[in-house]
N, C-alpha and C positions, 0 to 999 in steps of 0.2 A: 503494500500500499504506499502510496506516495506520502502521505502525512507522516507515516511512521518513519520513512526514510529520511524526511526532512528533519524530524525531531532528533534522529540519530546522528545527523550531520552537525549538529551544534557542538556537542562535546568533541567530536572528531576534529573539527576545525579549531577548537579552543586549545588543543594540545600544542600544535606548532607555534600558536601565538602566545604560549606561556600563561594563558589564563587559567588552564587546568593542568595538573600533572596527569600523566598517563594512568596512574593507578586510579585517581578519581574519576577520570573519564571512562575508564573500563567499568567501574562500579555503577556509574550512572547509565551506561549502556546496558549492563545486566539487569538493573532495576527497570529500566524502559521495556526490555524484552518480556519481562515477567508481569508487567502491569497490564491488567485487563482493560481494554479500550473498546468502546462501541462506536463505530463510525456510522455517519448518516449520509445519504446522498447530498452532494453539494449543489446540484442544479436547482433545487427549489429555493435556495438561499443565494444563489449566485448574483442576481440583480441587487439584492439588499446589501451584500457584501461590497459590491462595486460602488454602490451608492454612498457608503460610509468612507470611501477612499477620498483623501484630501485632493481637491482639484486646483492645484497651484501651478 
C-alpha cells in the first residue's frame, strides 16, 4: 500500500540526515509493520483533500 510505504520512508530518510540513529529507525519500522491500520478508499475524499490545499 502506498500510504504504508510513505510512512516507512520517513525514518529511512531520517537516518542519513542524522535525525535518527539506525537503531531507532529500525524500531520505528518494526513498530509500524506491527501496527494494525485500516485504510479507506481515497477517491470519495479526494476533492475535499485538494480543497484544503493552500492555493498560493
